[in-house]
C-alpha positions, 0 to 999 in steps of 0.5 A, a space after each residue: 588799650 583797655 584790654 591791655 590795661 586789664 591784662 596788666 592789672 590781672 598779672 600784677 598780683 601774680 607778679 607780686 606774689 612771685 616776687 614775695 615768694 622769691 624774697 622768702 626763699 632768699 631770706 630762708 637761704 640767708 637764715 640757713 647759712 647763718 644758723 650754726 650747725 649742730 653735732 647731729 647736723 655734722 654726724 648726718 653729713 660727713 662731707 659738710 663736716 670735712 668742709 667745715 674743718 677746712 675753715 678752722 685753724 689747726 691750732 684750735 683743732 689741736 686744742 679741742 682734741 686735748 680738751 675733749 679727748 685728753 690726747 695730743 694728736 698733732 704731728 711734731 715740728 719735724 713734719 713740714 710743708 713744702 710750701 705754705 698751705 691749708 687743707 683738710 680731708 680724710 686719711 687714706 693710709 699706706 705702709 711701706 716696709 723696709 726691704 731690699 728687693 729686685 721685685 718690679 711690683 714691690 710698690 704696686 700697692 702704693 700706687 694702687 692706693 692712689 688710684 683708689 682714693 676719692 676726692 678729698 682724700 689725704 694720702 698718709 704714708 709711713 715709710 719705715 725708717 725712711 727719713 732719707 727716702 722719698 715716699 712721695 714725688 712728682 709722679 705720685 703728686 701729679 696722680 693725686 692732684 688729678 684725682 682731687 686729693 686734698 694733700 699728702 702727709 709723709 712720714 719720710 722724705 719727699 722729692 720732685 719739689 719743683 713739680 709739686 709746687 708747679 701743681 700746687 699740690 700740698 705735701 707735708 714730710 719730714 724732709 726733702 731728699 733726692 732718693 727713691 723707695 724703689 728696690 728698698 721698700 715693699 708695700 705692706 698695706 693700705 687703709 690700716 692703722 699706722 703711726 705717723 711721726 709718733 701719732 696714731 692714724 686710722 683710715 678715715 680719720 680727719 687730717 687738718 693742716 695749715 702753716 701751724 702744722 698737722 693734726 689728726 682727729 679720730 673719726 669717732 669724735 670728729 663732729 664734737 671736736 669740730 664744734 669746740 674748734 669752731 668755738 675756740 677759733 671764734 673766741 680767739 679771733 674776737 680777742 684781737 681787737 680787745 687786746 688792741 683796745 686794752 693794750 693788755 693781753 692779760 686783761 683780754 684773757 681775763 675778760 674772755 677766758 681764752 689763751 
């Protein structure tokens, strides 16, 4: 009994030290999680930057691009989701050229582009003069979902809506149509600069989408746009209780400087 008591006393400092070390580690993790990331942090860690874009609103991103770059890089009201959604990822661009043909391999490159895509990719496809042509359907959506794509943006139509909804795979398009691109289009390239709904999109640009719409962020400015978008988000969200308290949006705007 005496030996056991001595043994417990000798272990107690070690136990306390271990508990103290675990507490310090936990505290460090909390501090790190609450510490805002800097421009350099996001530039060093692109994956973390893309993840952060998933937590800001498209409207704040659109505002940030306008304020910093003096450009409008959001897509128009024509680009609509097949169901309410929110995602962000890196653009994998595809171009289809309008051409009547009987070539069974004319669209092979369009499919190969999907098979080359990494998780988190956003399939951005331009279907030339393709408002009434489906650029994405159930088969392609199934493949993209299986590969972990974040979503798809189609400057053209989309079909097989039931399957896409069943998968929960988000697609924005200019309309829902039953048609096919087979025999009417030819693959014209991937990972090249394209124009989607009037907006330039380059490979690896950041695509941000939610129920307000779609914004394209030029990759070279993605980190600085993100920081400002986060700031705009925080300011706007903090205004809601101020408006409710003051019963005046004008007074709240004058107080915070945000609209």
